[in-house]
TORKOL-4160 file (C-alpha; in steps of 0.2 Angstrom, whole numbers, padded with zeros to 4 digits, m for minus):
392
<pt num="1" X="0000" Y="0000" Z="0000"/>
<pt num="2" X="0010" Y="0011" Z="m0001"/>
<pt num="3" X="0011" Y="0026" Z="0002"/>
<pt num="4" X="m0013" Y="0050" Z="0000"/>
<pt num="5" X="m0032" Y="0089" Z="0005"/>
<pt num="6" X="m0026" Y="0081" Z="m0012"/>
<pt num="7" X="m0017" Y="0088" Z="m0026"/>
<pt num="8" X="m0006" Y="0103" Z="m0029"/>
<pt num="9" X="m0008" Y="0112" Z="m0046"/>
<pt num="10" X="m0005" Y="0102" Z="m0062"/>
<pt num="11" X="m0004" Y="0115" Z="m0076"/>
<pt num="12" X="m0004" Y="0113" Z="m0094"/>
<pt num="13" X="0008" Y="0128" Z="m0095"/>
<pt num="14" X="0018" Y="0136" Z="m0081"/>
<pt num="15" X="0007" Y="0147" Z="m0070"/>
<pt num="16" X="0000" Y="0149" Z="m0053"/>
<pt num="17" X="m0013" Y="0140" Z="m0043"/>
<pt num="18" X="m0032" Y="0139" Z="m0047"/>
<pt num="19" X="m0047" Y="0136" Z="m0037"/>
<pt num="20" X="m0057" Y="0128" Z="m0052"/>
<pt num="21" X="m0058" Y="0110" Z="m0057"/>
<pt num="22" X="m0052" Y="0103" Z="m0073"/>
<pt num="23" X="m0061" Y="0112" Z="m0085"/>
<pt num="24" X="m0062" Y="0125" Z="m0099"/>
<pt num="25" X="m0065" Y="0116" Z="m0116"/>
<pt num="26" X="m0056" Y="0128" Z="m0127"/>
<pt num="27" X="m0037" Y="0127" Z="m0129"/>
<pt num="28" X="m0025" Y="0134" Z="m0124"/>
<pt num="29" X="m0032" Y="0127" Z="m0107"/>
<pt num="30" X="m0025" Y="0127" Z="m0090"/>
<pt num="31" X="m0029" Y="0110" Z="m0082"/>
<pt num="32" X="m0026" Y="0111" Z="m0063"/>
<pt num="33" X="m0031" Y="0101" Z="m0048"/>
<pt num="34" X="m0036" Y="0110" Z="m0033"/>
<pt num="35" X="m0039" Y="0102" Z="m0016"/>
<pt num="36" X="m0051" Y="0088" Z="m0020"/>
<pt num="37" X="m0060" Y="0083" Z="m0004"/>
<pt num="38" X="m0068" Y="0068" Z="m0013"/>
<pt num="39" X="m0051" Y="0060" Z="m0015"/>
<pt num="40" X="m0049" Y="0059" Z="0004"/>
<pt num="41" X="m0066" Y="0050" Z="0004"/>
<pt num="42" X="m0060" Y="0038" Z="m0010"/>
<pt num="43" X="m0045" Y="0034" Z="0001"/>
<pt num="44" X="m0057" Y="0031" Z="0016"/>
<pt num="45" X="m0067" Y="0019" Z="0005"/>
<pt num="46" X="m0051" Y="0010" Z="0001"/>
<pt num="47" X="m0046" Y="0008" Z="0020"/>
<pt num="48" X="m0064" Y="0002" Z="0024"/>
<pt num="49" X="m0062" Y="m0012" Z="0012"/>
<pt num="50" X="m0046" Y="m0018" Z="0020"/>
<pt num="51" X="m0053" Y="m0016" Z="0037"/>
<pt num="52" X="m0069" Y="m0025" Z="0034"/>
<pt num="53" X="m0060" Y="m0039" Z="0025"/>
<pt num="54" X="m0048" Y="m0042" Z="0039"/>
<pt num="55" X="m0061" Y="m0041" Z="0052"/>
<pt num="56" X="m0071" Y="m0054" Z="0043"/>
<pt num="57" X="m0056" Y="m0065" Z="0042"/>
<pt num="58" X="m0054" Y="m0066" Z="0061"/>
<pt num="59" X="m0073" Y="m0069" Z="0063"/>
<pt num="60" X="m0083" Y="m0085" Z="0062"/>
<pt num="61" X="m0089" Y="m0081" Z="0045"/>
<pt num="62" X="m0093" Y="m0096" Z="0034"/>
<pt num="63" X="m0079" Y="m0099" Z="0021"/>
<pt num="64" X="m0091" Y="m0098" Z="0007"/>
<pt num="65" X="m0094" Y="m0080" Z="0011"/>
<pt num="66" X="m0076" Y="m0076" Z="0014"/>
<pt num="67" X="m0072" Y="m0083" Z="m0004"/>
<pt num="68" X="m0083" Y="m0069" Z="m0011"/>
<pt num="69" X="m0079" Y="m0055" Z="0002"/>
<pt num="70" X="m0061" Y="m0058" Z="0004"/>
<pt num="71" X="m0055" Y="m0051" Z="m0013"/>
<pt num="72" X="m0062" Y="m0034" Z="m0008"/>
<pt num="73" X="m0047" Y="m0031" Z="0004"/>
<pt num="74" X="m0036" Y="m0033" Z="m0011"/>
<pt num="75" X="m0047" Y="m0020" Z="m0020"/>
<pt num="76" X="m0044" Y="m0008" Z="m0006"/>
<pt num="77" X="m0026" Y="m0010" Z="m0009"/>
<pt num="78" X="m0028" Y="m0008" Z="m0028"/>
<pt num="79" X="m0037" Y="0009" Z="m0025"/>
<pt num="80" X="m0023" Y="0015" Z="m0014"/>
<pt num="81" X="m0010" Y="0011" Z="m0028"/>
<pt num="82" X="m0020" Y="0019" Z="m0042"/>
<pt num="83" X="m0023" Y="0035" Z="m0031"/>
<pt num="84" X="m0005" Y="0036" Z="m0026"/>
<pt num="85" X="0001" Y="0035" Z="m0044"/>
<pt num="86" X="m0012" Y="0048" Z="m0049"/>
<pt num="87" X="m0008" Y="0060" Z="m0035"/>
<pt num="88" X="0011" Y="0060" Z="m0035"/>
<pt num="89" X="0013" Y="0061" Z="m0054"/>
<pt num="90" X="0002" Y="0076" Z="m0054"/>
<pt num="91" X="0013" Y="0084" Z="m0041"/>
<pt num="92" X="0029" Y="0080" Z="m0051"/>
<pt num="93" X="0021" Y="0086" Z="m0067"/>
<pt num="94" X="0016" Y="0102" Z="m0059"/>
<pt num="95" X="0034" Y="0105" Z="m0052"/>
<pt num="96" X="0041" Y="0102" Z="m0069"/>
<pt num="97" X="0029" Y="0114" Z="m0077"/>
<pt num="98" X="0032" Y="0127" Z="m0064"/>
<pt num="99" X="0051" Y="0125" Z="m0063"/>
<pt num="100" X="0056" Y="0117" Z="m0079"/>
<pt num="101" X="0063" Y="0102" Z="m0069"/>
<pt num="102" X="0061" Y="0091" Z="m0054"/>
<pt num="103" X="0071" Y="0092" Z="m0038"/>
<pt num="104" X="0074" Y="0074" Z="m0034"/>
<pt num="105" X="0082" Y="0077" Z="m0017"/>
<pt num="106" X="0067" Y="0087" Z="m0011"/>
<pt num="107" X="0055" Y="0074" Z="m0018"/>
<pt num="108" X="0064" Y="0060" Z="m0008"/>
<pt num="109" X="0065" Y="0071" Z="0008"/>
<pt num="110" X="0046" Y="0074" Z="0006"/>
<pt num="111" X="0043" Y="0056" Z="0004"/>
<pt num="112" X="0054" Y="0052" Z="0020"/>
<pt num="113" X="0045" Y="0065" Z="0030"/>
<pt num="114" X="0028" Y="0058" Z="0025"/>
<pt num="115" X="0032" Y="0040" Z="0028"/>
<pt num="116" X="0045" Y="0037" Z="0041"/>
<pt num="117" X="0039" Y="0044" Z="0057"/>
<pt num="118" X="0023" Y="0033" Z="0058"/>
<pt num="119" X="0032" Y="0019" Z="0050"/>
<pt num="120" X="0047" Y="0018" Z="0062"/>
<pt num="121" X="0035" Y="0020" Z="0077"/>
<pt num="122" X="0025" Y="0005" Z="0071"/>
<pt num="123" X="0040" Y="m0005" Z="0066"/>
<pt num="124" X="0049" Y="m0001" Z="0083"/>
<pt num="125" X="0033" Y="m0006" Z="0093"/>
<pt num="126" X="0032" Y="m0023" Z="0083"/>
<pt num="127" X="0051" Y="m0026" Z="0087"/>
<pt num="128" X="0048" Y="m0023" Z="0106"/>
<pt num="129" X="0033" Y="m0035" Z="0106"/>
<pt num="130" X="0043" Y="m0048" Z="0097"/>
<pt num="131" X="0058" Y="m0047" Z="0109"/>
<pt num="132" X="0046" Y="m0047" Z="0124"/>
<pt num="133" X="0038" Y="m0063" Z="0117"/>
<pt num="134" X="0021" Y="m0054" Z="0116"/>
<pt num="135" X="0018" Y="m0059" Z="0098"/>
<pt num="136" X="0024" Y="m0072" Z="0086"/>
<pt num="137" X="0043" Y="m0072" Z="0081"/>
<pt num="138" X="0049" Y="m0061" Z="0067"/>
<pt num="139" X="0066" Y="m0063" Z="0061"/>
<pt num="140" X="0079" Y="m0049" Z="0060"/>
<pt num="141" X="0080" Y="m0051" Z="0042"/>
<pt num="142" X="0062" Y="m0048" Z="0039"/>
<pt num="143" X="0063" Y="m0032" Z="0050"/>
<pt num="144" X="0078" Y="m0027" Z="0038"/>
<pt num="145" X="0068" Y="m0031" Z="0023"/>
<pt num="146" X="0054" Y="m0019" Z="0029"/>
<pt num="147" X="0067" Y="m0005" Z="0033"/>
<pt num="148" X="0073" Y="m0007" Z="0015"/>
<pt num="149" X="0056" Y="m0008" Z="0008"/>
<pt num="150" X="0059" Y="m0025" Z="0001"/>
<pt num="151" X="0045" Y="m0034" Z="0011"/>
<pt num="152" X="0037" Y="m0040" Z="m0005"/>
<pt num="153" X="0052" Y="m0051" Z="m0008"/>
<pt num="154" X="0057" Y="m0057" Z="0009"/>
<pt num="155" X="0047" Y="m0061" Z="0024"/>
<pt num="156" X="0033" Y="m0073" Z="0030"/>
<pt num="157" X="0026" Y="m0065" Z="0046"/>
<pt num="158" X="0008" Y="m0060" Z="0048"/>
<pt num="159" X="0011" Y="m0045" Z="0058"/>
<pt num="160" X="0022" Y="m0037" Z="0045"/>
<pt num="161" X="0013" Y="m0045" Z="0030"/>
<pt num="162" X="0005" Y="m0029" Z="0024"/>
<pt num="163" X="0021" Y="m0020" Z="0022"/>
<pt num="164" X="0023" Y="m0028" Z="0005"/>
<pt num="165" X="0011" Y="m0014" Z="m0002"/>
<pt num="166" X="0022" Y="0000" Z="0005"/>
<pt num="167" X="0037" Y="m0008" Z="m0002"/>
<pt num="168" X="0030" Y="m0010" Z="m0019"/>
<pt num="169" X="0025" Y="0009" Z="m0019"/>
<pt num="170" X="0042" Y="0015" Z="m0014"/>
<pt num="171" X="0051" Y="0003" Z="m0026"/>
<pt num="172" X="0041" Y="0012" Z="m0040"/>
<pt num="173" X="0045" Y="0029" Z="m0034"/>
<pt num="174" X="0064" Y="0025" Z="m0035"/>
<pt num="175" X="0062" Y="0026" Z="m0054"/>
<pt num="176" X="0047" Y="0036" Z="m0058"/>
<pt num="177" X="0053" Y="0053" Z="m0054"/>
<pt num="178" X="0069" Y="0050" Z="m0065"/>
<pt num="179" X="0058" Y="0046" Z="m0080"/>
<pt num="180" X="0047" Y="0061" Z="m0078"/>
<pt num="181" X="0062" Y="0072" Z="m0076"/>
<pt num="182" X="0071" Y="0065" Z="m0091"/>
<pt num="183" X="0058" Y="0063" Z="m0104"/>
<pt num="184" X="0044" Y="0075" Z="m0111"/>
<pt num="185" X="0027" Y="0072" Z="m0105"/>
<pt num="186" X="0022" Y="0064" Z="m0121"/>
<pt num="187" X="0036" Y="0051" Z="m0120"/>
<pt num="188" X="0033" Y="0049" Z="m0102"/>
<pt num="189" X="0015" Y="0044" Z="m0105"/>
<pt num="190" X="0020" Y="0032" Z="m0119"/>
<pt num="191" X="0033" Y="0024" Z="m0108"/>
<pt num="192" X="0021" Y="0022" Z="m0093"/>
<pt num="193" X="0007" Y="0015" Z="m0105"/>
<pt num="194" X="0018" Y="0003" Z="m0113"/>
<pt num="195" X="0026" Y="m0003" Z="m0097"/>
<pt num="196" X="0009" Y="m0005" Z="m0090"/>
<pt num="197" X="0003" Y="m0015" Z="m0105"/>
<pt num="198" X="0018" Y="m0026" Z="m0105"/>
<pt num="199" X="0016" Y="m0030" Z="m0086"/>
<pt num="200" X="m0002" Y="m0034" Z="m0089"/>
<pt num="201" X="0002" Y="m0046" Z="m0104"/>
<pt num="202" X="0016" Y="m0054" Z="m0094"/>
<pt num="203" X="0005" Y="m0057" Z="m0079"/>
<pt num="204" X="m0009" Y="m0065" Z="m0090"/>
<pt num="205" X="0004" Y="m0076" Z="m0099"/>
<pt num="206" X="0012" Y="m0081" Z="m0083"/>
<pt num="207" X="m0005" Y="m0086" Z="m0075"/>
<pt num="208" X="m0012" Y="m0094" Z="m0090"/>
<pt num="209" X="0004" Y="m0106" Z="m0092"/>
<pt num="210" X="0006" Y="m0108" Z="m0073"/>
<pt num="211" X="0024" Y="m0101" Z="m0074"/>
<pt num="212" X="0023" Y="m0100" Z="m0055"/>
<pt num="213" X="0015" Y="m0110" Z="m0041"/>
<pt num="214" X="m0003" Y="m0104" Z="m0038"/>
<pt num="215" X="0001" Y="m0103" Z="m0019"/>
<pt num="216" X="0015" Y="m0091" Z="m0021"/>
<pt num="217" X="0011" Y="m0073" Z="m0019"/>
<pt num="218" X="0022" Y="m0067" Z="m0034"/>
<pt num="219" X="0007" Y="m0062" Z="m0045"/>
<pt num="220" X="0000" Y="m0051" Z="m0030"/>
<pt num="221" X="0016" Y="m0043" Z="m0023"/>
<pt num="222" X="0031" Y="m0043" Z="m0035"/>
<pt num="223" X="0034" Y="m0026" Z="m0045"/>
<pt num="224" X="0035" Y="m0035" Z="m0062"/>
<pt num="225" X="0017" Y="m0041" Z="m0059"/>
<pt num="226" X="0010" Y="m0026" Z="m0050"/>
<pt num="227" X="0018" Y="m0010" Z="m0056"/>
<pt num="228" X="0004" Y="m0008" Z="m0068"/>
<pt num="229" X="m0008" Y="m0004" Z="m0053"/>
<pt num="230" X="0002" Y="0012" Z="m0050"/>
<pt num="231" X="0006" Y="0016" Z="m0068"/>
<pt num="232" X="m0013" Y="0017" Z="m0073"/>
<pt num="233" X="m0014" Y="0031" Z="m0060"/>
<pt num="234" X="0001" Y="0039" Z="m0068"/>
<pt num="235" X="m0007" Y="0038" Z="m0085"/>
<pt num="236" X="m0023" Y="0045" Z="m0079"/>
<pt num="237" X="m0014" Y="0061" Z="m0072"/>
<pt num="238" X="m0004" Y="0063" Z="m0088"/>
<pt num="239" X="m0020" Y="0062" Z="m0099"/>
<pt num="240" X="m0028" Y="0075" Z="m0089"/>
<pt num="241" X="m0013" Y="0087" Z="m0090"/>
<pt num="242" X="m0007" Y="0084" Z="m0108"/>
<pt num="243" X="m0022" Y="0081" Z="m0119"/>
<pt num="244" X="m0036" Y="0095" Z="m0117"/>
<pt num="245" X="m0047" Y="0088" Z="m0132"/>
<pt num="246" X="m0047" Y="0071" Z="m0125"/>
<pt num="247" X="m0050" Y="0077" Z="m0108"/>
<pt num="248" X="m0066" Y="0086" Z="m0114"/>
<pt num="249" X="m0073" Y="0071" Z="m0122"/>
<pt num="250" X="m0069" Y="0060" Z="m0107"/>
<pt num="251" X="m0077" Y="0073" Z="m0096"/>
<pt num="252" X="m0093" Y="0073" Z="m0107"/>
<pt num="253" X="m0094" Y="0054" Z="m0106"/>
<pt num="254" X="m0089" Y="0051" Z="m0088"/>
<pt num="255" X="m0101" Y="0065" Z="m0081"/>
<pt num="256" X="m0116" Y="0056" Z="m0090"/>
<pt num="257" X="m0112" Y="0038" Z="m0084"/>
<pt num="258" X="m0122" Y="0033" Z="m0069"/>
<pt num="259" X="m0111" Y="0031" Z="m0054"/>
<pt num="260" X="m0118" Y="0013" Z="m0050"/>
<pt num="261" X="m0113" Y="0007" Z="m0068"/>
<pt num="262" X="m0095" Y="0009" Z="m0062"/>
<pt num="263" X="m0095" Y="0004" Z="m0044"/>
<pt num="264" X="m0106" Y="m0011" Z="m0046"/>
<pt num="265" X="m0096" Y="m0020" Z="m0060"/>
<pt num="266" X="m0080" Y="m0016" Z="m0050"/>
<pt num="267" X="m0086" Y="m0024" Z="m0034"/>
<pt num="268" X="m0094" Y="m0039" Z="m0043"/>
<pt num="269" X="m0079" Y="m0042" Z="m0054"/>
<pt num="270" X="m0068" Y="m0040" Z="m0039"/>
<pt num="271" X="m0078" Y="m0053" Z="m0029"/>
<pt num="272" X="m0081" Y="m0066" Z="m0043"/>
<pt num="273" X="m0071" Y="m0061" Z="m0058"/>
<pt num="274" X="m0056" Y="m0072" Z="m0054"/>
<pt num="275" X="m0067" Y="m0088" Z="m0056"/>
<pt num="276" X="m0071" Y="m0083" Z="m0074"/>
<pt num="277" X="m0054" Y="m0077" Z="m0080"/>
<pt num="278" X="m0039" Y="m0077" Z="m0069"/>
<pt num="279" X="m0027" Y="m0072" Z="m0082"/>
<pt num="280" X="m0035" Y="m0055" Z="m0085"/>
<pt num="281" X="m0044" Y="m0053" Z="m0068"/>
<pt num="282" X="m0032" Y="m0039" Z="m0062"/>
<pt num="283" X="m0031" Y="m0030" Z="m0078"/>
<pt num="284" X="m0050" Y="m0028" Z="m0080"/>
<pt num="285" X="m0051" Y="m0023" Z="m0061"/>
<pt num="286" X="m0038" Y="m0010" Z="m0065"/>
<pt num="287" X="m0047" Y="m0002" Z="m0080"/>
<pt num="288" X="m0064" Y="m0001" Z="m0070"/>
<pt num="289" X="m0056" Y="0007" Z="m0055"/>
<pt num="290" X="m0046" Y="0019" Z="m0065"/>
<pt num="291" X="m0062" Y="0025" Z="m0075"/>
<pt num="292" X="m0070" Y="0027" Z="m0058"/>
<pt num="293" X="m0056" Y="0038" Z="m0051"/>
<pt num="294" X="m0057" Y="0048" Z="m0067"/>
<pt num="295" X="m0076" Y="0051" Z="m0065"/>
<pt num="296" X="m0073" Y="0056" Z="m0047"/>
<pt num="297" X="m0060" Y="0069" Z="m0052"/>
<pt num="298" X="m0069" Y="0077" Z="m0067"/>
<pt num="299" X="m0087" Y="0074" Z="m0062"/>
<pt num="300" X="m0098" Y="0089" Z="m0056"/>
<pt num="301" X="m0113" Y="0088" Z="m0045"/>
<pt num="302" X="m0115" Y="0069" Z="m0044"/>
<pt num="303" X="m0122" Y="0061" Z="m0028"/>
<pt num="304" X="m0105" Y="0051" Z="m0027"/>
<pt num="305" X="m0096" Y="0068" Z="m0025"/>
<pt num="306" X="m0107" Y="0071" Z="m0009"/>
<pt num="307" X="m0104" Y="0054" Z="m0002"/>
<pt num="308" X="m0085" Y="0054" Z="m0005"/>
<pt num="309" X="m0085" Y="0072" Z="0003"/>
<pt num="310" X="m0094" Y="0065" Z="0019"/>
<pt num="311" X="m0083" Y="0071" Z="0034"/>
<pt num="312" X="m0082" Y="0054" Z="0043"/>
<pt num="313" X="m0076" Y="0046" Z="0027"/>
<pt num="314" X="m0064" Y="0060" Z="0023"/>
<pt num="315" X="m0056" Y="0058" Z="0041"/>
<pt num="316" X="m0054" Y="0040" Z="0038"/>
<pt num="317" X="m0045" Y="0044" Z="0022"/>
<pt num="318" X="m0034" Y="0056" Z="0031"/>
<pt num="319" X="m0029" Y="0044" Z="0045"/>
<pt num="320" X="m0028" Y="0029" Z="0033"/>
<pt num="321" X="m0009" Y="0028" Z="0032"/>
<pt num="322" X="m0008" Y="0025" Z="0051"/>
<pt num="323" X="m0024" Y="0014" Z="0051"/>
<pt num="324" X="m0016" Y="0003" Z="0038"/>
<pt num="325" X="0000" Y="0001" Z="0048"/>
<pt num="326" X="m0009" Y="m0003" Z="0064"/>
<pt num="327" X="m0024" Y="m0014" Z="0059"/>
<pt num="328" X="m0013" Y="m0029" Z="0055"/>
<pt num="329" X="m0007" Y="m0031" Z="0073"/>
<pt num="330" X="m0025" Y="m0030" Z="0080"/>
<pt num="331" X="m0035" Y="m0039" Z="0067"/>
<pt num="332" X="m0025" Y="m0052" Z="0059"/>
<pt num="333" X="m0009" Y="m0055" Z="0070"/>
<pt num="334" X="m0017" Y="m0053" Z="0087"/>
<pt num="335" X="m0009" Y="m0067" Z="0098"/>
<pt num="336" X="m0020" Y="m0079" Z="0108"/>
<pt num="337" X="m0011" Y="m0073" Z="0124"/>
<pt num="338" X="m0020" Y="m0056" Z="0122"/>
<pt num="339" X="m0037" Y="m0065" Z="0126"/>
<pt num="340" X="m0053" Y="m0066" Z="0116"/>
<pt num="341" X="m0059" Y="m0048" Z="0112"/>
<pt num="342" X="m0077" Y="m0043" Z="0112"/>
<pt num="343" X="m0087" Y="m0043" Z="0095"/>
<pt num="344" X="m0085" Y="m0031" Z="0081"/>
<pt num="345" X="m0083" Y="m0016" Z="0082"/>
<pt num="346" X="m0072" Y="m0016" Z="0097"/>
<pt num="347" X="m0058" Y="m0025" Z="0087"/>
<pt num="348" X="m0056" Y="m0009" Z="0078"/>
<pt num="349" X="m0055" Y="0003" Z="0092"/>
<pt num="350" X="m0036" Y="0001" Z="0096"/>
<pt num="351" X="m0030" Y="0004" Z="0078"/>
<pt num="352" X="m0042" Y="0018" Z="0076"/>
<pt num="353" X="m0036" Y="0027" Z="0091"/>
<pt num="354" X="m0018" Y="0023" Z="0087"/>
<pt num="355" X="m0020" Y="0030" Z="0069"/>
<pt num="356" X="m0029" Y="0046" Z="0076"/>
<pt num="357" X="m0014" Y="0049" Z="0088"/>
<pt num="358" X="m0002" Y="0045" Z="0074"/>
<pt num="359" X="m0010" Y="0058" Z="0062"/>
<pt num="360" X="m0012" Y="0071" Z="0076"/>
<pt num="361" X="0006" Y="0070" Z="0084"/>
<pt num="362" X="0017" Y="0062" Z="0071"/>
<pt num="363" X="0010" Y="0064" Z="0053"/>
<pt num="364" X="0003" Y="0082" Z="0054"/>
<pt num="365" X="0019" Y="0090" Z="0061"/>
<pt num="366" X="0029" Y="0080" Z="0048"/>
<pt num="367" X="0018" Y="0087" Z="0034"/>
<pt num="368" X="0020" Y="0105" Z="0040"/>
<pt num="369" X="0039" Y="0102" Z="0040"/>
<pt num="370" X="0037" Y="0094" Z="0023"/>
<pt num="371" X="0031" Y="0111" Z="0016"/>
<pt num="372" X="0048" Y="0118" Z="0018"/>
<pt num="373" X="0054" Y="0106" Z="0005"/>
<pt num="374" X="0041" Y="0110" Z="m0009"/>
<pt num="375" X="0047" Y="0117" Z="m0025"/>
<pt num="376" X="0047" Y="0136" Z="m0028"/>
<pt num="377" X="0036" Y="0141" Z="m0043"/>
<pt num="378" X="0038" Y="0155" Z="m0055"/>
<pt num="379" X="0025" Y="0165" Z="m0046"/>
<pt num="380" X="0018" Y="0163" Z="m0028"/>
<pt num="381" X="0009" Y="0147" Z="m0025"/>
<pt num="382" X="0003" Y="0141" Z="m0008"/>
<pt num="383" X="0008" Y="0123" Z="m0009"/>
<pt num="384" X="0006" Y="0119" Z="0009"/>
<pt num="385" X="m0013" Y="0123" Z="0008"/>
<pt num="386" X="m0015" Y="0108" Z="m0004"/>
<pt num="387" X="m0003" Y="0096" Z="0006"/>
<pt num="388" X="m0009" Y="0078" Z="0004"/>
<pt num="389" X="m0010" Y="0068" Z="0020"/>
<pt num="390" X="m0008" Y="0051" Z="0013"/>
<pt num="391" X="0003" Y="0047" Z="m0002"/>
<pt num="392" X="0013" Y="0062" Z="m0006"/>
């Protein structure tokens, strides 16, 4: 999972910030993303899918129900990936448009300030619990793999199992900014779209011909099988920035699509699609989720906008990083020695409280400090007002 108020400005030409959504139809057009509250809600839905699935996994739910509901947790992680690629690419493109370059040092400092405080506290707590024999043993090698963001290659413990998604995101961001800095936007888009297509094709071939054992997690966790989950968000951001005419046509179509026509197929396909076509299961899921995110960004006046801007859902999105870190310990890896907890929703109280404290006392101060490392545009732009609390 990695590793997301939403976007800074993404301009089609170097200029200042705007308070309007993507918009005017006639080029030359300035396409910018202001603070989009609905994307906090989008993130809130993603973490809810993870929480519900992990809660049911530790409940006495019949296995036939878990077969259907279980994949929704993976859908939540997928939504995080797509949104992360979309948000960070928009920021990097905005920086390039405003400064004619990308300051990689500042980018990685911002990433460290966003991720490290909460992550190190969580990892240190798990280490203390392991050393005091409060939870199941975790090897030092696995702790090192987490510190190096390589948990998707090494490690088998339950309590640190979810760090694979954060590892995948950070592996992606070791290379993405270099491409965006080195290539024109047109070529960056072509590279991203081509690599995403090749990964999808490689995954389909590998699954179809059983190149790996079905029980191995490679199709789910390895970068050469999952980078397309982030790349589709990258491509979406570039399309919104670079091709105004295409954007106008997409806006016209997406604003007229009933919201349920996107959510219902996405949820149903996520639950049952693997039974019908395992090879293209993730690829179809990606396309549906990306279209849904696009509608949420460009749509106006839809009832889904109101739902995703609901304050409680937005708050869940804001604390989702800490919540994702801590939920594993209390929902999936809770040892028997801690006793049998009361029924739902008491199981969720501990990670919710810890996530709220993490956001208030760790993440928010780090976000304020992170603003010192934002780029300086050609004209005054209040970047901190748009700081993203999750994935930037």
